[in-house]
C-alpha positions in Angstrom: -37.1 19.8 44.1 -35.4 16.5 43.4 -33.2 15.7 40.4 -31.6 12.9 38.3 -28.3 13.2 36.6 -27.3 11.3 33.5 -23.7 10.7 32.3 -23.9 9.5 28.7 -21.0 7.8 26.9 -19.4 4.4 26.4 -16.2 5.7 27.9 -18.1 6.1 31.2 -19.9 2.8 31.4 -16.7 0.9 30.3 -14.6 2.8 32.9 -12.3 4.2 30.3 -12.5 7.6 32.0 -13.6 8.6 35.5 -16.7 10.8 35.5 -16.4 14.1 37.4 -19.5 15.8 36.0 -22.1 14.1 38.1 -20.2 15.0 41.3 -19.9 18.6 40.3 -23.6 18.9 39.3 -24.9 17.1 42.4 -22.8 19.4 44.6 -24.0 22.6 42.8 -27.6 21.5 43.0 -27.3 20.9 46.8 -25.9 24.4 47.2 -29.1 25.9 45.8 -31.5 23.6 47.6 -32.1 20.7 45.1 -31.7 17.2 46.3 -30.2 14.8 43.8 -31.8 11.4 43.9 -30.3 9.4 41.0 -27.0 9.3 39.0 -27.2 7.1 35.9 -24.5 6.2 33.4 -25.6 5.2 29.9 -24.0 3.8 26.8 -24.3 5.6 23.5 -27.4 3.8 22.6 -30.4 5.7 21.3 -33.1 3.4 22.6 -31.5 3.0 26.1 -31.2 6.8 26.5 -34.7 7.5 25.4 -36.2 4.8 27.6 -34.2 6.0 30.6 -35.3 9.6 30.0 -38.9 8.5 29.7 -38.6 6.7 33.0 -36.8 9.4 35.0 -38.9 12.3 33.9 -41.7 10.7 35.9 -39.4 10.1 38.9 -37.9 13.6 39.5 -39.0 17.0 38.2 -35.5 17.8 37.1 -33.2 15.7 34.8 -29.8 16.9 33.7 -27.8 15.0 31.1 -24.1 15.4 30.2 -22.5 14.1 27.0 -23.6 13.1 23.6 -24.0 16.5 22.0 -21.0 16.4 19.7 -20.5 15.8 15.9 -19.8 12.1 15.8 -22.2 9.2 14.9 -22.5 8.1 18.5 -23.6 11.5 19.9 -27.2 10.7 20.3 -28.5 12.6 23.3 -30.7 15.2 21.6 -32.2 12.6 19.2 -33.0 10.5 22.3 -34.5 13.5 24.1 -36.7 14.3 21.1 -38.0 10.7 21.1 -38.7 10.8 24.8 -40.6 14.1 24.7 -42.4 13.4 21.4 -40.8 16.2 19.4 -39.0 16.3 16.0 -35.4 17.3 15.6 -35.1 20.5 13.6 -32.1 22.4 12.3 -31.9 25.4 14.6 -30.5 28.4 12.6 -29.3 30.3 15.7 -27.4 27.2 17.0 -26.0 26.8 13.5 -24.8 30.4 13.5 -23.1 29.9 16.8 -21.3 26.7 15.6 -20.2 28.5 12.5 -18.8 31.4 14.5 -17.0 28.9 16.8 -15.2 27.2 13.9 -14.4 30.4 12.1 -12.8 31.7 15.3 -10.7 28.5 15.5 -9.7 28.9 11.9 -8.7 32.5 12.4 -6.6 31.5 15.3 -4.8 28.9 13.2 -6.1 26.0 15.2 -8.0 24.2 12.4 -7.4 24.0 8.6 -11.0 24.2 7.5 -13.7 26.5 8.9 -16.6 25.2 6.7 -19.5 23.5 8.3 -19.4 19.9 7.1 -22.3 17.6 7.8 -20.8 16.4 11.1 -20.5 20.0 12.4 -24.0 20.8 11.2 -25.3 17.7 13.1 -24.8 19.6 16.4 -27.4 22.2 15.3 -30.3 19.7 15.2 -32.3 20.1 18.4 -35.8 19.3 19.6 -38.3 21.6 18.1 -39.4 23.5 21.2 -36.0 23.4 23.0 -34.5 26.6 24.4 -30.8 26.9 23.5 -28.1 27.1 26.2 -25.1 29.1 25.1 -21.7 27.2 25.1 -19.1 29.8 26.0 -16.2 27.3 25.6 -17.0 24.8 22.9 -19.1 24.2 19.8 -22.2 22.3 20.8 -25.2 24.3 22.2 -27.0 22.8 25.2 -30.8 22.7 25.4 -33.5 23.2 28.0 -37.0 21.9 27.5 -39.9 20.4 29.5 -42.0 17.3 29.4 -45.1 17.7 31.5 -43.8 19.0 34.8 -40.2 17.9 34.3 -37.4 20.3 33.4 -34.7 18.7 31.2 -31.3 20.2 30.6 -28.8 18.7 28.2 -25.2 19.8 28.7 -21.9 18.9 27.0 -19.7 16.1 28.4 -16.4 18.1 28.3 -16.1 19.2 32.0 -15.0 22.9 31.4 -17.8 23.3 28.8 -20.4 21.7 31.1 -19.4 23.8 34.1 -19.5 27.1 32.3 -22.9 26.2 30.9 -24.2 25.1 34.2 -23.1 28.2 36.0 -24.2 30.7 33.3 -27.3 29.1 31.9 -28.7 26.3 34.1 -28.2 27.6 37.6 -29.9 31.0 37.1 -32.9 29.2 35.5 -33.2 26.8 38.3 -33.1 29.5 41.0 -36.1 31.2 39.3 -38.3 28.1 39.4 -37.5 26.1 42.5 -38.7 26.1 46.1 -35.4 25.1 47.7 -34.9 22.4 50.3 -31.4 22.8 51.9 -29.3 19.9 53.1 -26.8 20.1 55.9 -24.6 17.2 57.0 -22.1 16.5 59.8 -20.1 13.4 60.8 -19.2 12.4 64.3 -16.9 9.7 65.8 -18.4 7.3 68.3 -16.5 5.2 70.8 -18.2 2.0 69.6 -17.4 -0.4 66.8 -20.5 -2.5 66.7 -22.9 -1.2 64.0 -25.7 -3.5 65.2 -25.8 -1.7 68.5 -25.8 1.8 66.9 -28.6 0.7 64.6 -31.1 0.9 67.5 -30.1 4.5 68.3 -29.9 5.5 64.7 -33.4 4.3 64.0 -34.8 6.1 67.1 -33.0 9.3 66.2 -34.5 9.3 62.7 -38.0 8.6 64.1 -37.8 11.4 66.6 -36.0 14.1 64.7 -36.6 13.3 61.0 -32.9 13.6 60.3 -31.2 10.9 58.3 -28.5 8.9 60.2 -26.0 6.7 58.4 -23.4 4.6 60.2 -20.1 4.3 58.4 -18.4 1.0 59.5 -14.8 0.1 58.7 -13.8 -3.0 60.6 -13.8 -4.5 64.1 -10.1 -3.8 64.4 -11.1 -0.2 65.0 -12.6 0.8 68.4 -14.6 3.7 66.9 -17.1 4.3 64.2 -18.2 7.3 62.3 -21.8 8.3 61.9 -23.1 10.9 59.4 -26.2 13.0 60.0 -28.1 14.7 57.2 -30.9 17.2 57.8 -33.2 18.9 55.3 -35.3 22.0 55.7 -36.6 25.0 53.7 -33.7 27.2 55.0 -30.1 26.6 55.8 -30.6 27.8 59.4 -33.4 25.4 60.0 -31.4 22.5 58.6 -28.5 23.3 60.9 -30.8 23.5 63.9 -32.4 20.2 63.1 -29.0 18.7 62.7 -27.8 19.9 66.1 -30.9 18.6 67.7 -30.5 15.1 66.2 -26.8 14.9 67.1 -27.6 15.9 70.7 -30.4 13.3 70.9 -28.1 10.6 69.4 -25.3 11.3 71.8 -27.6 11.2 74.8 -28.9 7.8 73.8 -25.3 6.6 73.1 -24.2 7.7 76.6 -26.8 5.3 78.1 -25.5 2.2 76.4 
């Protein structure tokens, strides 16, 4: 299975904050045998988010979004998802109850002055009609899981600790039940050569013979060496490691003949 990850928020596209969510999710997906293909950052724009979703649900069978689930006017992710999948937004009573419990708890702990659900808090309980709720164990906004055709869509909060808890407790178990994993294994070696144009011939031949991806990592000609990264994919971790070892051995043999 391949995936796309969306980071939604003006603070991301304007570089006001540095995103860590996409790195975390891509790494966790790789651990369970899912290859991430795209990372996309989007402004808080309803039309842009909906069009991006509409495009990427046809590119990868898994799309995970982060951000845009909160109570403010520019939290538009679920409205955009509803547009993309052709569903209406409805007030989900279960989600509303969880939000109500969250704010009542904060009130009882003396952290907020008002526990009542104003319209902005209620906004977080509007979700696509056929969505499955994902429990938020840390914050207020529920996540959602739904499908469009053969694409699985998960919408998670943008706050990192909320997102991570939801991913580990809600998303990962679901993914493990539906995927046929393809595991990735990588290794980087150092070569005693600094000319990428010469290594390109060996890299190309290695990929053709072993079906392992080879990426040269040049720095500058002031260095006498260059690093090369090998990435193998296979249905099992053991097979991926074996393919990787074979590719590196083939590459080193060709390199020794230069």
